[in-house]
C-alpha positions, -999 to +999 in steps of 0.1 A: -289+143+050-262+158+073-227+153+061-218+132+094-248+109+089-239+104+052-203+094+062-216+069+089-239+054+064-212+050+038-189+034+062-216+011+074-224+000+040-187-006+033-184-029+065-214-050+055-201-086+044-205-094+007-238-113+008-239-146-009-265-149-038-297-169-029-293-206-033-255-206-032-234-231-014-218-224+020-199-190+018-162-189+019-155-162+047-124-142+042-115-114+067-107-079+057-088-057+082-084-020+072-082+015+087-112+031+070-110+060+093-081+079+108-046+087+092-044+056+072-077+060+056-064+075+024-046+042+015-067+016+034-101+026+023-093+023-014-078-011-007-110-022+010-132-011-021-108-031-042-113-062-021-151-058-022-150-052-059-131-084-065-154-104-043-184-091-063-168-101-096-158-135-083-194-142-071-209-129-103-187-153-123-199-182-101-179-181-070-152-207-059-150-244-056-181-253-076-202-223-066-193-213-032-196-175-028-168-153-013-181-135+019-158-106+028-160-100+066-147-064+070-137-045+101-126-009+103-097-007+128-097+031+128-060+035+126-057+021+162-032-008+169-052-020+198-084-021+177-065-039+150-053-066+175-088-071+188-104-071+153-080-101+144-095-121+173-129-112+161-123-124+127-108-159+139-141-162+160-163-158+130-147-188+110-127-171+082-105-193+062-079-165+056-075-127+059-063-098+039-053-065+053-035-033+055-012-009+036+011-004+067+036-027+084+028-017+119-008-030+116+003-062+100+027-068+129-002-063+154-027-087+136-008-114+116+006-133+147-030-143+155-035-158+121+000-175+122-009-192+154-039-207+139-022-217+107-044-194+085-030-174+056-027-137+059-022-117+027-012-080+033-022-060+003+001-030+009+026-034+037+061-033+023+086-043+049+107-070+030+113-088+062+077-093+071+073-129+060+104-139+079+092-120+111+056-134+109+062-168+097+050-191+067+014-179+068+021-143+059+022-132+023+028-099+006+009-086-025+032-057-027+070-052-035+094-047-006+107-014+006+141-024-005+127-025-041+108+009-041+138+026-023+161+014-051+137+028-077+133+063-063+170+065-053+180+056-089+154+082-103+165+109-079+203+105-087+202+097-125+171+115-138+166+144-114+204+148-111+202+152-073+235+149-055+228+160-020+197+147-002+182+153+032+159+126+049+131+133+072+118+100+090+087+094+110+103+077+141+069+062+151+066+041+120+084+008+111+076+014+075+090+049+075+123+038+092+129+008+068+122+029+037+146+057+050+172+031+056+170+016+020+169+048+004+199+060+022+219+029+012+209+030-025+213+067-029+248+066-015+256+036-036+246+055-067+271+082-058+249+107-039+255+121-003+230+122+025+240+156+041+216+153+070+189+129+085+162+139+109+138+120+129+103+134+139+074+122+160+046+145+148+039+173+122+046+197+152+083+191+146+082+203+108+087+241+117+120+232+135+130+209+107+124+235+081+143+262+101+172+238+103+171+233+066+170+270+059+199+277+083+222+249+069+253+263+050+251+237+021+215+230+012+202+197+000+191+192-036+161+171-024+141+163+007+131+127+011+101+122+034+095+088+049+061+090+065+024+079+064+001+095+039-014+124+059+018+133+076+038+133+043+012+156+027+015+180+057+052+179+053+047+190+017+024+218+026+046+233+053+078+229+031+062+248+003+045+275+024+081+281+037+091+289+000+114+259-002+114+249-038+137+218-039+120+185-051+104+164-024+104+126-028+089+098-010+076+061-013+043+046-018+027+064+011+028+095-012+003+078-033-029+092-018-052+120-027-040+138+004-008+146-013-025+171-036-056+180-016-038+190+018-013+214+002-033+224-027-027+221-064-004+251-064+019+240-038+018+203-048+046+208-072+080+191-081+069+159-060+082+125-068+074+089-054+077+053-060+045+033-060+028+002-074+028-001-111-008+007-123-014+044-134-013+052-170-009+015-181-029-001-210-027-039-199-061-056-201-060-063-164-057-025-158-083-014-182-108-039-170-102-030-134-106+007-139-138+003-158-153-022-130-142+003-103-159+033-121-192+013-125-192+002-090-180+034-072-187+061-097-151+073-099-117+061-109-095+043-084-080+067-059-046+053-060-027+020-066-038+007-030-073+000-045-056-022-072-035-040-045-067-049-025-082-061-057-050-082-065-046-096-029-082-112-030-077-123-066-046-141-058-061-157-026-091-168-047-069-183-074-049-202-047-083-216-032-092-229-067-059-245-072-059-261-038-094-273-042-100-267-006-100-240+021-080-263+045-052-241+059-022-261+051-033-268+015-042-232+010-010-219+024+009-242+001-010-232-030-003-195-022+034-201-019+034-217-052+017-186-070+035-179-103+027-154-128-006-143-111-018-117-138-024-089-112-035-052-120-003-042-103+018-066-123+025-103-124+029-118-089+053-147-084+068-157-050+104-161-045+116-177-012+102-156+016+066-148+003+076-114-010+070-109-048+094-094-074+072-068-090+076-036-111+080-001-093+064+029-110+077+064-104+051+093-104+056+129-104+032+158-095+036+192-112+010+219-102-012+194-087-013+171-118-001+135-115+022+121-142+037+087-149+073+092-153+091+058-152+085+021-147+111-004-140+120-038-124+138-037-091+169-052-107+169-024-134+168+003-107+197-012-087+219-016-118+211+018-134+241+041-136 
């Protein structure tokens, strides 16, 4: 079968709703908005697989609310903001009771308001802007930590464990996520005692040669380059920096947690890289072991990154709230979600503080000669207090 036809078939199968078993009660429809194609696919496609796996396991265990199956209504929004907004309206027309979606803030900003207007919960599995719930309203819930927490962790790691004292920041000016992450990293790195010697903004990878030339011409070079960008662009930054024979460590946030980080530059150039991400890799908690085992059985491979686990957790947390509420009525479901406490997620226990953004552990990963390593896991408070 031609490669293009195989890809279309795979995407088509992924977009099919999770069919309810014969003889089951009325399905509970939950929308799933993800960018399965385009630049955000390295983090969104695994998240969708995590969502679908969770739905399958829930249905296998008997469904929700006395036997009603979960039906995932998925839409690929193709890394296109206009398509995302249209998809939100499409889901609402199909009678979903809630929605899950996205690993990037911009796409949540484009879709969550439609659900807020209808009073339906929207759980973002991977967007990390800490102000999202305040911006969107009480129907928006985060399954991931905030950028302030992950920035505190990677800043503390860079200063205290890598012994970095002078950092350079490259920020994608087209992404709200990138600008927020850079802002918090700057704040926490300076608070730790470090110095930001330069901050550069770019709008596309075509700007990288100029940024590299500027770095090489600077009289006092940085000890580290911090890249705040999406997964594909961050991987291209690593490739071009290393091809220019620049050997300083490169750091970033959870957008680095994608297979592109190693595949794009290649194993030889993917070296001395560090990033903050969602606690998952190399852990032995029962939730982690059972998730990895189920993922392998379903997809024939290990989870690609932590975003697969976040999608799994987002639907699991929503399903637990439906069972606690005893109904899918929007107001009762939203209240049950807000009262989530110690939900045993693969990426850590989820409890909501005021604002619907959870406090969760942050993991620091490293890449050396193309090999991923787990280096440190900490609570956000520990990262902020480390000296």
